C-alpha positions as CSV (number, residue, x, y, z in Angstrom):
1,M,103.0,125.7,172.1
2,G,101.3,124.5,175.3
3,V,98.0,123.9,173.4
4,N,97.2,120.5,175.1
5,N,93.9,120.3,177.0
6,Q,92.4,123.3,175.3
7,S,89.8,124.0,172.6
8,F,90.8,123.1,169.1
9,I,88.1,125.4,167.7
10,E,89.5,128.5,169.5
11,L,92.9,128.0,167.8
12,N,93.5,129.9,164.6
13,G,94.4,128.1,161.4
14,R,98.2,128.1,161.9
15,E,97.8,127.0,165.5
16,R,95.6,124.1,164.5
17,A,98.2,122.9,162.0
18,Q,100.9,123.0,164.7
19,A,98.6,121.2,167.1
20,I,98.1,118.3,164.7
21,L,101.8,117.7,164.0
22,D,104.2,116.1,166.4
23,Q,105.7,118.8,168.7
24,G,108.7,120.6,167.2
25,T,108.2,119.3,163.6
26,F,106.0,122.1,162.1
27,R,107.6,123.7,159.0
28,E,105.4,126.1,157.0
29,L,105.6,126.1,153.2
30,L,104.8,129.2,151.2
31,G,104.1,131.1,154.3
32,P,103.4,134.8,155.0
33,F,107.0,135.9,154.4
34,D,106.9,134.6,150.8
35,G,104.4,137.4,150.1
36,I,102.2,135.7,147.6
37,E,98.8,137.4,148.0
38,S,95.6,137.3,145.9
39,P,96.1,139.7,143.0
40,H,92.3,140.0,142.7
41,L,91.2,141.4,146.1
42,P,93.0,144.8,145.9
43,K,91.2,145.5,142.7
44,Q,88.0,145.4,144.7
45,D,89.4,147.5,147.6
46,I,89.7,144.4,149.8
47,V,92.9,144.0,151.9
48,P,94.6,140.7,151.0
49,Q,96.3,138.4,153.4
50,S,99.9,137.3,152.9
51,D,99.1,133.6,153.2
52,D,95.7,134.0,151.5
53,G,94.1,132.2,154.4
54,V,95.7,128.8,153.8
55,I,98.5,127.3,155.9
56,I,100.5,124.4,154.3
57,A,102.7,122.7,156.9
58,S,105.0,119.7,156.7
59,G,106.1,117.7,159.7
60,L,105.5,114.4,161.4
61,I,102.3,112.7,162.7
62,A,103.1,109.8,165.1
63,G,106.6,109.9,163.7
64,E,105.6,109.6,160.1
65,P,106.0,112.3,157.4
66,A,102.8,114.3,156.9
67,I,101.4,117.4,155.2
68,V,98.7,119.4,157.0
69,I,96.5,121.9,155.0
70,S,94.7,124.3,157.3
71,I,92.1,126.9,156.3
72,E,91.9,130.2,158.3
73,G,88.2,130.8,158.6
74,G,88.8,134.3,160.0
75,F,89.9,135.5,156.5
76,Q,87.1,136.0,154.0
77,G,85.2,133.2,155.7
78,G,87.7,130.6,154.7
79,G,86.7,131.2,151.1
80,I,88.8,129.6,148.3
81,G,90.3,131.9,145.7
82,E,93.0,131.5,143.1
83,V,96.1,131.6,145.4
84,S,94.6,129.7,148.3
85,G,93.1,127.1,146.0
86,A,96.4,126.6,144.2
87,K,98.2,126.2,147.5
88,I,95.8,123.4,148.5
89,A,95.7,121.7,145.1
90,G,99.5,122.0,144.7
91,A,100.2,120.5,148.1
92,L,97.9,117.5,147.3
93,E,99.5,117.0,143.9
94,L,103.0,117.0,145.4
95,A,101.8,114.5,148.0
96,L,100.5,112.3,145.2
97,N,103.9,112.5,143.4
98,N,105.5,111.4,146.7
99,H,103.4,108.3,146.8
100,K,104.1,107.5,143.1
101,K,107.8,107.7,144.0
102,G,107.4,105.4,146.9
103,V,107.8,108.1,149.6
104,P,104.6,108.1,151.7
105,V,103.2,111.2,153.3
106,R,100.1,111.5,155.5
107,P,97.7,114.1,154.2
108,V,95.4,115.9,156.8
109,F,93.0,118.7,155.9
110,L,91.6,121.1,158.5
111,F,88.4,122.6,157.2
112,D,87.0,126.0,158.2
113,T,85.4,127.3,155.0
114,G,82.3,128.7,153.4
115,G,83.4,127.4,150.0
116,V,84.2,129.5,147.0
117,R,85.5,133.0,147.7
118,L,82.8,134.9,145.8
119,Q,85.1,137.9,145.2
120,E,87.1,135.5,142.9
121,A,84.2,133.2,142.0
122,N,85.3,131.1,139.0
123,Y,88.9,130.9,140.3
124,G,87.5,129.2,143.4
125,L,85.4,126.7,141.4
126,L,88.3,125.9,139.1
127,S,90.6,125.3,142.2
128,I,88.0,123.2,144.0
129,S,87.6,120.9,140.9
130,E,91.4,120.5,140.9
131,I,91.5,119.8,144.7
132,G,88.8,117.1,144.3
133,S,90.7,115.5,141.4
134,A,93.9,115.3,143.6
135,V,91.9,113.8,146.5
136,V,90.4,111.1,144.4
137,A,93.9,110.2,143.0
138,L,95.7,110.4,146.4
139,R,93.0,108.3,148.1
140,E,94.2,105.3,146.2
141,H,97.6,105.5,148.0
142,T,96.8,106.6,151.5
143,P,93.9,107.6,153.7
144,V,93.0,111.3,153.1
145,V,91.8,112.6,156.5
146,G,89.7,115.7,157.1
147,V,88.8,117.5,160.4
148,I,85.7,119.8,160.5
149,S,85.5,121.8,163.7
150,G,84.4,125.4,163.7
151,N,83.8,128.3,163.7
152,V,82.8,128.4,160.1
153,G,82.5,124.6,159.5
154,C,82.5,123.3,155.9
155,F,80.2,124.6,153.2
156,G,79.9,125.2,149.5
157,G,82.1,123.5,147.0
158,M,84.5,122.5,149.8
159,S,81.8,120.3,151.3
160,I,81.8,118.4,148.0
161,T,85.6,118.1,148.4
162,A,85.2,116.9,152.0
163,S,82.7,114.2,150.9
164,L,85.5,112.6,148.8
165,F,87.8,112.1,151.8
166,S,88.6,108.7,153.2
167,Y,87.8,109.7,156.8
168,L,86.1,112.8,158.3
169,I,86.4,113.8,162.0
170,M,83.9,116.3,163.3
171,T,83.2,118.0,166.6
172,K,79.6,118.5,167.7
173,E,80.0,122.2,167.3
174,A,80.8,121.9,163.6
175,R,78.4,122.3,160.7
176,F,78.8,120.5,157.4
177,G,76.6,121.0,154.3
178,L,76.6,122.2,150.7
179,N,74.3,125.2,151.0
180,G,74.5,127.6,153.9
181,P,71.2,128.4,155.7
182,E,71.3,132.0,154.5
183,V,71.6,130.8,150.9
184,I,68.8,128.3,151.2
185,E,66.6,131.0,152.6
186,Q,67.5,133.4,149.8
187,E,66.9,130.8,147.1
188,A,63.9,128.8,148.5
189,G,62.3,131.1,151.1
190,V,62.2,131.2,154.9
191,E,59.5,128.6,155.0
192,E,62.0,126.1,153.5
193,F,64.8,127.0,156.0
194,D,64.9,129.7,158.6
195,A,68.5,130.9,158.8
196,R,67.8,132.4,162.2
197,D,66.8,129.1,163.8
198,R,70.1,128.0,165.3
199,S,68.6,124.8,166.8
200,L,67.3,123.8,163.4
201,I,70.7,124.4,161.8
202,W,72.6,122.2,164.2
203,K,70.0,119.4,164.3
204,T,70.1,119.3,160.5
205,I,73.8,119.8,159.6
206,G,75.7,119.7,162.9
207,G,78.4,117.3,164.0
208,I,76.2,114.9,166.0
209,Q,73.6,114.5,163.2
210,R,76.3,114.0,160.6
211,Y,78.0,111.4,162.7
212,E,74.8,109.5,163.5
213,T,73.9,109.4,159.8
214,G,77.3,108.3,158.5
215,F,78.4,111.5,156.9
216,A,81.2,111.8,159.5
217,D,83.3,108.9,160.7
218,V,84.4,110.2,164.1
219,L,82.8,112.5,166.5
220,A,85.5,114.0,168.6
221,Q,85.5,116.4,171.6
222,D,86.6,120.0,171.0
223,D,90.0,119.2,172.6
224,V,93.4,119.4,171.0
225,T,94.5,116.0,172.4
226,A,91.2,114.3,171.3
227,I,91.6,115.7,167.7
228,Q,95.3,114.6,167.6
229,R,94.4,111.1,168.8
230,A,91.5,110.8,166.3
231,V,93.8,111.8,163.4
232,Q,96.5,109.4,164.4
233,E,94.0,106.5,164.8
234,T,92.7,106.9,161.2
235,F,96.1,106.2,159.8
236,Q,96.4,103.1,162.0
237,R,93.4,101.4,160.4
238,K,94.5,98.5,158.2
239,E,91.5,97.9,156.1
240,K,90.8,100.1,153.0
241,V,87.2,101.2,153.0
242,A,85.5,102.6,150.0
243,S,84.7,106.3,150.3
244,K,81.1,107.1,150.8
245,T,80.9,108.7,147.4
246,E,81.8,105.3,145.9
247,Q,78.9,103.6,147.7
248,V,76.4,104.5,145.0
249,D,74.1,101.5,145.4
250,F,73.7,102.0,149.1
251,Y,72.8,105.7,148.9
252,R,70.5,105.3,146.0
253,H,68.7,102.5,147.9
254,L,68.6,104.8,151.0
255,L,67.0,107.6,149.0
256,S,64.5,105.4,147.4
257,K,63.0,104.8,150.9
258,V,62.5,108.6,151.5
259,D,59.1,110.2,150.8
260,P,59.9,113.9,150.2
261,S,56.2,114.8,150.3
262,E,56.5,114.4,154.1
263,K,59.0,116.5,156.0
264,M,61.5,114.1,157.5
265,T,62.9,115.1,160.9
266,P,66.6,114.6,161.7
267,D,65.7,111.8,164.2
268,Q,63.7,110.0,161.5
269,F,66.6,110.1,159.1
270,Q,68.9,108.7,161.8
271,K,66.5,105.7,162.2
272,L,66.2,105.2,158.5
273,Y,70.0,105.3,157.9
274,K,70.7,102.8,160.7
275,A,67.9,100.4,159.5
276,T,69.1,100.6,155.9
277,K,72.7,99.8,156.9
278,N,71.7,96.3,157.8
279,E,69.8,95.5,154.6
280,H,70.9,93.7,151.5
281,I,71.5,96.4,148.9
282,S,70.6,95.8,145.3
283,S,72.1,97.7,142.4
284,T,68.6,98.1,141.0
285,V,66.6,100.9,142.5
286,S,63.0,101.7,141.5
287,Y,61.3,105.0,142.2
288,S,57.6,105.8,142.0
289,L,57.7,108.1,139.0
290,N,54.9,110.5,138.2
291,E,56.1,111.9,134.8
292,V,53.7,112.2,132.0
293,P,55.3,110.9,128.7
294,G,55.6,113.6,126.1
295,S,54.9,116.5,128.6
296,M,58.5,117.1,129.7
297,P,59.8,120.7,129.1
298,N,62.4,121.4,126.6
299,S,65.9,122.6,127.6
300,R,69.2,123.1,126.0
301,G,70.4,120.0,127.8
302,R,67.6,117.9,126.3
303,V,67.9,119.5,122.8
304,W,71.6,118.7,122.6
305,I,71.6,115.1,123.9
306,N,68.8,114.4,121.4
307,A,70.7,116.0,118.6
308,L,73.9,114.2,119.4
309,I,72.3,110.8,119.5
310,N,70.6,111.5,116.2
311,N,67.2,112.0,117.8
312,E,66.9,108.5,119.1
313,E,65.2,107.9,122.4
314,A,67.5,108.7,125.3
315,D,67.6,106.3,128.2
316,F,66.8,107.2,131.8
317,E,66.2,105.7,135.3
318,I,65.0,109.1,136.5
319,P,63.6,111.5,134.0
320,S,66.0,114.3,135.0
321,V,69.2,112.4,134.0
322,L,69.3,111.3,130.4
323,Y,72.0,109.0,129.0
324,K,72.7,107.1,125.9
325,D,75.5,105.1,124.3
326,A,75.8,106.3,120.7
327,L,78.3,106.6,117.9
328,L,80.7,109.6,117.7
329,G,82.4,109.1,114.4
330,R,83.3,105.3,114.5
331,E,83.3,104.7,118.2
332,K,80.7,104.4,120.9
333,V,80.5,107.1,123.6
334,R,78.2,107.7,126.5
335,Y,76.3,111.0,126.6
336,I,74.9,112.2,129.9
337,S,72.7,115.3,130.4
338,V,70.7,116.7,133.3
339,V,67.3,118.1,132.3
340,P,64.3,119.6,134.0
341,N,61.7,117.3,135.4
342,P,58.6,119.1,136.8
343,Y,57.4,115.8,138.4
344,S,60.6,115.2,140.4
345,R,60.1,113.6,143.8
346,F,62.1,116.4,145.3
347,L,60.4,119.8,144.9
348,R,63.7,121.7,144.8
349,A,65.1,119.8,141.9
350,R,62.5,120.3,139.2
351,K,64.1,123.0,137.0
352,G,67.3,121.2,135.9
353,E,69.1,121.4,139.2
354,V,71.5,118.7,140.3
355,G,69.7,117.3,143.4
356,L,70.0,114.2,145.5
357,D,68.6,111.7,143.0
358,E,70.5,113.4,140.1
359,G,73.9,113.3,141.7
360,W,73.8,109.6,142.7
361,T,72.2,108.7,139.3
362,I,75.0,110.4,137.4
363,A,77.5,108.5,139.5
364,K,75.7,105.2,138.6
365,H,75.8,105.8,134.9
366,V,79.4,106.8,134.9
367,R,80.6,103.9,137.0
368,E,78.7,101.5,134.7
369,V,81.0,102.6,131.9
370,I,84.1,102.1,134.0
371,K,83.0,98.6,135.0
372,E,81.9,97.6,131.5
373,D,85.1,98.8,129.9
374,R,87.5,97.4,132.4
375,N,88.9,94.8,130.0
376,Q,88.6,96.9,126.8
377,S,89.4,100.3,125.4
378,P,87.9,102.9,127.7
379,R,85.1,104.7,125.8
380,P,84.7,108.5,126.0
381,I,82.1,110.0,128.2
382,I,80.4,113.3,127.1
383,A,78.8,115.5,129.8
384,I,76.3,117.9,128.3
385,V,76.0,120.8,130.7
386,D,72.9,123.0,131.2
387,V,72.5,123.1,135.0
388,P,71.2,126.3,136.8
389,S,72.5,125.2,140.2
390,Q,72.4,122.5,142.8
391,A,69.1,122.0,144.6
392,Y,68.5,124.3,147.6
393,G,66.3,122.8,150.3
394,Y,65.9,121.4,153.8
395,H,65.7,117.7,152.6
396,E,68.7,118.3,150.4
397,E,70.9,119.3,153.3
398,L,69.5,116.7,155.7
399,L,70.0,113.9,153.3
400,G,73.5,115.0,152.1
401,I,73.3,116.7,148.8
402,H,77.1,117.4,149.1
403,Y,77.6,113.7,149.0
404,A,75.3,113.3,146.0
405,C,77.3,116.0,144.1
406,G,80.5,114.5,145.4
407,A,79.5,111.0,144.1
408,A,79.0,112.4,140.6
409,A,82.3,114.3,140.7
410,D,84.1,111.2,142.1
411,A,82.7,109.0,139.3
412,Y,83.8,111.4,136.5
413,A,87.3,111.7,138.1
414,A,87.6,108.0,138.5
415,A,86.6,107.5,134.9
416,R,89.2,110.0,133.7
417,L,91.9,108.5,135.9
418,A,91.0,105.0,134.4
419,G,91.7,106.3,130.9
420,H,88.2,107.4,129.7
421,P,88.4,110.6,127.8
422,V,85.8,112.8,129.6
423,I,84.6,115.8,127.6
424,T,82.3,118.5,128.8
425,L,80.1,120.5,126.4
426,I,78.5,123.5,128.0
427,V,75.4,124.5,126.1
428,G,73.6,126.6,128.8
429,K,74.2,127.3,132.5
430,A,77.1,125.8,134.5
431,I,76.5,127.1,138.0
432,S,78.0,126.3,141.4
433,G,78.0,122.8,142.9
434,A,75.9,121.5,139.9
435,F,78.9,122.2,137.6
436,L,81.4,120.7,140.1
437,A,79.2,117.6,140.1
438,H,78.5,117.4,136.4
439,G,81.2,118.6,134.0
440,Y,84.1,120.1,136.0
441,Q,86.1,116.8,136.3
442,S,86.6,116.5,132.6
443,N,89.8,116.3,130.5
444,R,88.5,119.0,128.2
445,I,85.8,121.6,128.5
446,L,84.1,123.0,125.4
447,A,81.4,125.7,125.4
448,L,79.1,127.4,123.0
449,K,79.7,131.1,122.5
450,D,76.3,132.5,123.4
451,E,74.9,134.9,125.9
452,G,72.8,132.1,127.4
453,V,76.0,130.2,128.4
454,N,77.1,131.2,131.9
455,V,79.6,129.8,134.4
456,H,79.7,131.0,138.0
457,A,79.7,130.0,141.7
458,M,76.3,131.3,142.7
459,S,73.3,133.2,141.5
460,K,73.6,137.0,141.6
461,Q,71.0,137.4,144.3
462,S,72.7,135.0,146.7
463,A,76.2,136.3,145.8
464,A,75.0,139.8,146.6
465,R,73.6,138.7,150.0
466,I,76.7,136.8,151.0
467,T,79.2,139.5,150.0
468,K,76.9,142.3,151.3
469,R,77.0,144.1,148.0
470,S,74.4,145.1,145.5
471,I,74.0,143.4,142.2
472,K,75.2,146.5,140.5
473,E,78.4,146.6,142.7
474,L,79.0,142.9,141.8
475,E,78.7,143.7,138.1
476,E,81.1,146.7,138.4
477,A,83.6,144.5,140.2
478,S,83.4,141.8,137.5
479,K,84.7,144.4,135.0
480,K,88.0,144.5,137.0
481,V,88.1,140.8,137.9
482,P,86.8,138.6,135.0
483,S,86.5,135.5,137.2
484,M,83.5,137.2,138.9
485,A,81.6,137.6,135.7
486,Y,79.0,135.2,134.4
487,D,79.5,135.3,130.7
488,I,81.4,132.5,128.9
489,E,83.9,134.8,127.3
490,S,85.1,136.0,130.7
491,F,85.4,132.4,131.8
492,A,87.3,131.6,128.6
493,S,89.9,134.3,129.5
494,L,90.9,132.1,132.5
495,G,92.4,129.6,130.1
496,A,90.4,126.5,131.2
497,L,88.4,126.0,128.0
498,Y,89.7,123.7,125.3
499,E,87.5,125.5,122.7
500,L,84.9,128.3,122.7
501,I,82.6,127.5,119.7
502,S,81.0,130.3,117.7
503,G,78.3,130.2,115.1
504,I,76.1,127.5,116.6
505,Q,72.4,127.9,117.2
506,P,72.1,126.7,120.8
507,E,68.4,126.1,121.1
508,Q,67.6,124.9,117.6
509,P,70.8,123.5,116.1
510,T,70.9,122.7,112.4
511,E,72.3,119.5,111.0
512,R,75.4,121.4,110.2
513,D,75.7,122.7,113.8
514,V,75.4,119.1,115.1
515,Q,78.0,117.9,112.7
516,T,80.4,120.7,113.7
517,I,80.0,119.9,117.4
518,Q,80.5,116.2,116.7
519,D,83.7,116.9,114.8
520,I,85.0,119.1,117.7
521,L,84.1,116.5,120.2
522,T,86.0,113.9,118.2
523,G,89.0,116.2,118.0
524,A,88.9,116.7,121.8
525,V,88.8,112.9,122.4
526,E,91.7,112.5,120.0
527,D,93.6,115.3,121.8
528,V,93.2,113.6,125.2
529,R,94.4,110.3,123.9
530,R,97.4,111.9,122.1
531,E,98.4,113.7,125.2
532,S,97.8,110.7,127.5
533,V,97.6,112.9,130.6
534,Y,94.6,112.0,132.8
535,D,94.8,114.6,135.5
536,L,93.6,118.2,135.1
537,S,97.0,119.8,134.4
538,S,96.1,120.7,130.8
539,R,93.9,123.5,132.1
540,L,97.1,125.2,133.4
541,Q,99.0,124.8,130.2
542,S,96.9,126.6,127.6
543,E,98.3,129.8,126.2
544,K,95.7,132.0,128.0
545,A,96.3,130.2,131.3
546,R,100.1,130.7,131.1
547,K,100.0,134.3,129.9
548,E,97.4,135.7,132.3
549,G,94.4,133.5,133.2
550,R,96.2,131.2,135.7
551,K,99.4,133.1,136.3
552,A,99.0,133.1,140.1
553,S,98.1,129.4,140.1
554,L,101.3,128.5,138.2
555,L,103.4,130.8,140.4
556,V,102.1,129.2,143.6
557,R,102.6,125.7,142.3
558,G,106.1,126.5,141.2
559,E,107.2,128.1,144.5
560,L,105.6,125.4,146.5
561,E,107.5,122.7,144.6
562,K,110.8,124.5,145.3
563,Q,110.1,124.4,149.1
564,W,108.8,120.8,149.1
565,N,111.1,118.5,150.9
566,I,109.1,115.6,152.3
């Protein structure tokens, strides 16, 4: 190709994949001539692309078999829809199968993405949860390496995915964060984050800052040869290092030293991070809590954890993450619920959002269960979901909310893969990165059939701003593409729900309602154990998924497997 000594960023997605692989070994799988396009974009008068913005290429890296996944940021901002998401998840799942058969393959991911493609919304979220699950499983066999360069960078749910990787390589020109500056401004105001301040953006979430605070492992020049070398060197490392999202005690300790009432500068965070790295880290973290007992607001998440633990006192380390070990039928299970805390240390996480403290604390309570049950039957974990969103704010981005959400998702996935039946019960909102962190990594998803139960990738106001549509136009589009809708029945039509539960009072459940839910939860746990499959494939096998809801996802995986020869 003659791409040596030139900018990696200026290459398109396909050229980047070719540049990473040894010269002459590039072979594209499920490429443009296979003609599998998004079936959802034409319904919205959007021209699809024949590779749906994702390039899957096999070849060699330093003479060893490899698979490179490259996102084309020039198509729909690198957004993940059903087809593109299935290509990524399917490739990682096939790579995992290779390793299980004793045939190693080196996985490399080239990020250039804004996250979920909002024109397909819930398909994007579903796909990202499946991609994350595959990364966590594959990471046990081989380093999973990511490159974040430009022009888009890595945002949204895909930043949570990137946080799960073994190693991340960034250029100084790249940006890496959960919430884009425009979305933060929309949700929290220009005083919180000025999306026009380019200097602020790069100082907060740019490559240099991410490298200096440990959220990236390598800072590489924007040069093809430099990126090639950095990728190859990661696979030469002999030691297996825990991913950052597994280092729960360290990051909780780090956050405990932050005073959110004072605006921390990027330089101050660098100094704090470097000082904390050299400290002895305890698994016990104490916060200065300002909650007033008995004054906490009610929420569906609080109502349902209290009801399911028979109105005993729920435990907590921070008041916004309640947990309790209680009997479900004859066995002990752990319930976890995120609830509002108007006294939260972090201003942007006071209404039930999953913020920095919440993500890392969820991870702690899930990993406790894995550790405690290592030599006994793995107990079920029940995630009660009523989360309006992840927290949007300056401190959240500076301090790595994508890693906090990733830590929670990682812990749930690790529990599931270790044999714990993980069941999600959606009783209220299940929105965006909050749902990816708390609930989307479960074996089975249950939901109450109620107008107050919503699943989506973003608030309507932010979705309208990002897609440059009015809210009315978005609502009209959702009639043609159910994955764009917020209501739970539209989500159920995609086939990912184990059960949609009618006839339950969501805000004031009766004893009979509680017993009904307990019986359904027990049945879901039994179904997981009976099936004995601990990945997320069951979501693709329901009748609704096979007939229509995940038709494109299944087609992509099937065709990809036919072409797989690594």
